[in-house]
N, C-alpha and C positions, 0 to 999 in steps of 0.2 A: 740149490738146497731145498727150496720150496717144493720143486717137483719131486725130489727124492723123498721128502716127508710125506707127500700125498700118495706116492706109489707104495711107500711102506705101510701107510695106514690102509690103503686099499688091499694090500696083501694080507694084512692081519684080519681084515673084515672077511675076505674070501676064505681064509682058513676057518674062522669061527663059524661062518654060515655054511661052509661046505662039509664040515666034519660031523658025521652022525653021532659020535660020542658026545659032542657038545650040545646038540640040539634035540636029541631023543628025550621025549617027555618033558621038555623044558617048560612049556606053558603050564602043564599040570603041576609040576614040581614047584613052580614059582607063583602059584595062585593061592592066596590066603582065603580059606573057605569062610572066614568070619568077616570079610570085607567085601564091599561092593566093587565090581570090576569097573564101574564107571563113576566118575566124580559126581557128587550130588549137586543139584542146582545152587544150593546155598553156599557151597564151597567155591563155586565158579564166579558168582556175581561180583563180589567186591574186588578180587584180583583183576578181573577183566576190565571193570570200570576204571579202576585206578590206573592200569597200564595205558588204556585208551586216552584218558584225559592227560596223563603225564606226557605221552608221546605227542599228542596234539599241541600241548604247551611248548614242547621242545621245538616243534616246527613253526609254531606261531612266532616264537622269538627269533628263529633263524630266517624264516622265509616270508610268511604272509605279512608280518608287520612291516617288512621292508618293501614288499610289492605294493602294499596299500599305504605307504608313507606314514605309518605310526612312528617308527624311528628309522634311522639310517645308520649304517655302520661306518666307522672310520678306517676299516680295513680296506685298502684300495682294491685288493684283488677279489673281494667278494662282491658280486655284482647283481644281486637280486633286485636292488633298487634301480638298476639300469635295465631291468627286464631281460637279464641273461640268466637262464636256468640250464645248468649242465645236465646231460642225460643221466648221470649217476645219481642225481638228486631224487629220482623217482623211487629208488629201491626202498628207502627207509619206511615211508608211509605205506607203500604197497605191502611190504612184508609184515609190518606190525598190525595194520588193519586186518589183513586176512588171518593172521595168527589168532587175534582175539575173536574174530568172527567164528572160528572153529569152536572156541570155548562157549560163545553165545549160543550157537546152534546145538552144542552138546547139552547146554542147560535145558533147552526145549525138549530134547530127546529124553533126558533123564527125568524131567518133570512129567512128561506124558506117559512114562512107564510106571508111575507110582500112583497110588490112591490116597496118599497122605494129605492132610489138610493144607491148603494153600498151593497145591500143585498146579492148578489152573492159573493162579496168579503168577507163578514162576514162568509158565508158558507165555502169558501175556507180556511179562517183563522181557523175556527173550525176544519176542517178536518186535517189540519197540526198539530194543537195542540193535537188533538185526537191521531194521529199517534205517536207523541212524547211521550205523557204520557203513552199510551198503551204499547209502546216499553219499557219504563222504568219498567213497571209492569212485563211484561212477561220476560224480560231479568233478572229481579231479582229473579223470582219464577219459571218460566217455563210455564206449562199449567195453565191458570188462567181463571176466568170468563171474557167473552168478548162479545159474541153475545147476551147473556141474562143479562149482567151486567147493573147496573144503571137503572133498570126497576122496582124499588119498587112501583112506582105509578101505574104500570100496574099489580101489584100483584105478581111479580116474586121476592120472597125474598130468594129463595134458587137456585141461578143461576147455570147452568152447567158450567163446566170448558172446555174451548176450547183447542185443541192441539196447541202448539206454532207454528207449521208450518202453520196451518190454520189461526192463528192470523196474522202472517207475510204476508200471501197472501192477506188478507183483508187490512192490513195497506198499502200495495203497491197500491191497488185499490183506497183507500182514497187519497193517494198522487197524483195519476193520475187524480182523479176527481178534486182535489184542483188546480192542474196545469191548467186544462181545464177551471175551473171557473174564475181563475185569469188571464187567457189569454185576457179577455175583457179589462184588465188594467183600471178598474173603481176604482179610489181611493175612500176612505171613504169620506163622505161629510165633509165640513169644520167644521161643528158643532161637529164632532166626532173625529177629528184628535188628539185632546188633550187626548182623552180617549183610544188611542192606544199607550201605553208607549214603544212599541218595535220599530215600524216603522212609527209612525205618520200618519197612514192611507194609506201608499204607497202600492198599489196592487203588483207592480213589486218587491218591496223589500220582501214582504211576499212570492211571488212566488219563488224567489231565495232561500229564507230560506227553503221552502218546498222541492225543488229539491235537495238542499244540504243535508237536512235530509234524503231524498231518497237515496243518495249515501252512507251516513253513515250506513243505515239499510241494503242496498244491500250488502255492503262489509261485514257486520256482518254475513250474511247467505251465503256468496259466497262459503264457503266450502261445501255446500250441493248442488250437481249437479242438483237436481230436481228443484231448484228454478230458474235456468237459469239466475242467478244474474249477471254473468260476461257479458253476452250479453247486459243486460239492462244498466249496468255501461258504456259500450262502447257507447250505443245509447245516453245516457245523456251527457257524457263527450266529445264525439267525433263526431259521425255520425249524430246526430240530435240536435246539441247544440242550435239552434234557438228555438226549441220547448221546451227545458228544460234549461232555463237560471239558472245559479248557482252563488254563491257569487264570486265577482271578486276583492273586496277590503276589507280591515279591517273595513271600515265604514259600510259595508253591513252585518257585523256579527250580529248574533241574541244575543244581550246582553240587559238585562233589567237593564239599567243604573240607579242605585240608586241615590236618591237625599238626601241632608242633612236634609230635613224636611219631615214630613209625608205628604201623605200616602206612598210614594214609597221609604221608607227607607230600609236599609239592614236588614237582619235577626239579625245581630249583633249590631244594632243601640242601643238597650237598654241593651246589655250585660255589665256586669262589665268587665274591662280589664282582671281580673284574670280568669273569665269564658271563655274568648276567648283564652288567651295564657298563663295563669299563671301556668297551669299544663302540658304544651306541649312544646316539643323541636323538631326542625327539625332533621331528621335522617341523619346519615352519608351518606347514599346513595343519598339522596336528595341534600345535601350541597356539597358533594365531586364532583359531576358532574358539578355543577354550578361553583365550584372553578376551575376545570380543564379547563372549557371553558372561564373563566373570564367573565361570562355572566352578563350583566348589570341588569338583572332581580333580581339577588341575592341581590343587594342593595335596590331594591324596596320591596322585600318580607321579608328579614331576618335582625335580629339585629346582631351586632358584639358581640363576646365573647372574651374579652382580646385582642381586636384589630384585631381579625380574625373571619372568618366564620367557625364555627365548629359544626358538627352534633353529635348525640348520637346514641347508638346502639338500633336497633329495635328488638323485639322478645327476650328481655332480660329475664333471669330466674326470677321466682317469688322471691321477697325479695331482689333482687340485682339491684335496680334502679340506673341507671347511672346518673352522674351529667348532668343537663340540660345546654346546651351551647347556640347556636343561636336559636331564636324562632320567630314566626310570629310577624311582626311589628303591633303595635296597629292601625296604619293608615289603615290597611286592613279591620278593622271592618266596615268602611264606604266607602270602595273602590268601585266605580261604576262598575268596570270591573269584580268584583266577581259575578255579575249577569249574567255570561256567560251561554248561552244555547248551542250554536254551533257557532264557529267562522271561519273566512276565513283561518287562518293557519291550522286548522284541515282539512278543505277541501283539502288543498294542500298536506297534508300528506296522506289523503285518495287516492288522485290521484297518489301520489308517489308509494304507495303499489300496486295500480291497474296497473301501468305501469311496476313495477317490476315483477308482476305475468303474464304480457302479456294480461291483460284484455283490455288495451288501448295502442295505439302506443305512441312513444315519449320516451325520456329518463327519468327514475325515478329521476335522478339528478336535472333536471330542476324544477320539482315539489318540490323536497326535499329542494333545495336552497331557493325557494320562501317561503316555509313553515318556514324554520329556520329564515329568515330575517323578515318575517311578524309577527312571534311569538314574536319578540322583539319590533318591531315598534307598534304592537297592544297595548303594555303597555306604549306607548308614549316615548320610549327610542330610542337611536341612535345605529345602528348596528356598532360595531367596524370594522374598515377598513379591517382588516385581518381575520375577524371572520370565513368566509367560507373556509379559507385555513388552519386553525388550525388543527393540527393532530387529535385532539379528536373530531372535528366537521365535517371535510370535507368528502365528498362522495368519496368512494374508489371503483372504478370499479373492482379491483382485488379480492375483498372480496367474500366470499361465499353468497349464497342466504340467509342463516340464519343470517349471520353477517349484511347483508344489511337490513333485517327486524329489527334487533336490533337497527341499526342506525336510521331508520325511527321512530320506536316506542319509543326510548329513548327521542327523541325530542318531539314527540307527547305527551308523558307523561307530560311534563312541559306545553305544550299548554293546557292540560286538567286540569290545576291547579284549584281546587275547583269546577270543573264541575260535579255536582251530582256524579254518580257512573261510569262515562264513562271509566276512566282509569282501573277500576277493570273489567268492562265488556270486554275491549279490552285485558287485560292480560289473562283473561279466554279464549278468542278466539285465541290468538296468542302465549301466553307464553312469551311475551315481554312487557316491558324490563325485563331482568333477574334480579331478586331481591335477595340480599344476605339473608341467612337464619340464624336467631339468635339462640342462644343456648336454649332458653326457649319456642320454638314453640310447640304448641299442634297440634292435628289433624294429627299426623304422619308427621308434617312439610309440609303438602299439603295445598295450597291456597283453601279456600272454593269455591265451584262452584255455590252456590245459597244460598238464605235464605229459611228457613223452612216456611211453610204456617203459618199464625197467629193462635194462640190457639183458638181465637174466631171463626174462620172459621171451625176449626176441630169440635168444639162443636155445632155450629148452622147450618152447612151445611154438615153434616157428610157423607151422601151417596155420594154426588158429590165430596167431598174431598177424600173419599176412592177410588173412581173411578179414580180420577186424579193421585193419588199416584201410583196406579197400572199401569195406562197408561204410566207414566214416568219411570216405571221400579223399583220404590221404592228403599229404604224406603224414607220417608219424612225427609231427613237430608241435611246437608250442602255439602255433597259429591256427591249427585245424579246430574248428568249433565243435563242441558237443551238441547233441540233438536239440536240447532246450534253448540253446544259444543261437541257433540258425534262423 
């Protein structure tokens, strides 16, 4: 029956497209002379942002939170926590990221074609969002369509795959251009500020977001000497700070703050409570650290179990589902701060690692302490008076380099709570925080290094797909490392 319906639809399309009487002067007849033929940038910004953050939240709940032992499912057949990722899983994010990338690039084209006030600001915003989304795609898969992607209107329906190092090089160029465009500090016109749900039209706030994103991506590739990333990090964070302003407060964090009414509602707004937390429990790793720190975020995020905060084993053996204990509070379903893209505490932990590695001067402890405190106040909570001196939290100068990296990234892990796939990307880059290994892990107990390319891409862009797999060293599986991870 399915084949019959597809054949019938194809026949109807063939009739419609092949009949002169149906298509003659169609474009002219259906063009409104009083309307723009392209969407305006202000019309594209909020919907694209909302869809991106919503889709990222969807997959954070489903996939990355389980890979990174935030929570674990009680559904025995879903095995992300066992490091089993089915090939079909790739399609959702690939399709949705590329769809919104079209809207983001259309925003740039539309803004560059007008001389209205704020048009350069829209161009800068577009470049920042382009760099953000493109980095999500390439960090997930490795070599991906980039220079020829999103050009279906130009007839390119089988785009080539660009090497990840080439993609990153261009992302940095885009962020440089964005910083230059936003230097004019032209805020969006008052009629458009309500259409910018992230920063209300502030050019400076967007500029700080762009340069903070620049630091995130530079650090990600800093292990590759050919990128000269360390020198650029130093320029942004130290030697040329006036040219590259970055986030300085929690209020400047890039967070799409959800509202209790449409259209800017959380991805989980229409979920049943069971769909959000009914089959999930926080892991022992996630809860035990919060317990050791007496961290106030614990009360914000987790339910009590028998009067205590208790986690469950991740990576359990098939058929041996442990009892669920503490689980995500239902209030998180509409929590505005789950719309996090990149926040100020993350920037402080980026700088702490940069200082530890000698990329910038200053004490890693200074940045680390700011990161720990701001990660708590970000959630509207009060930092306990002795928090930074607790044995499990304090910065210890006598520790080894690897121990200090663990200290930074364990705190950073909680700062990235529900932030798309960032904690997984960072784990792949650094190996931190060190996660316990459950008895039922698959894939030889090794954390997956990437997602496979979508099955549809393999079928519809075969030649370029084959070339990309060969270029990355193959095979197309979850253990083939991306360029910055090699």
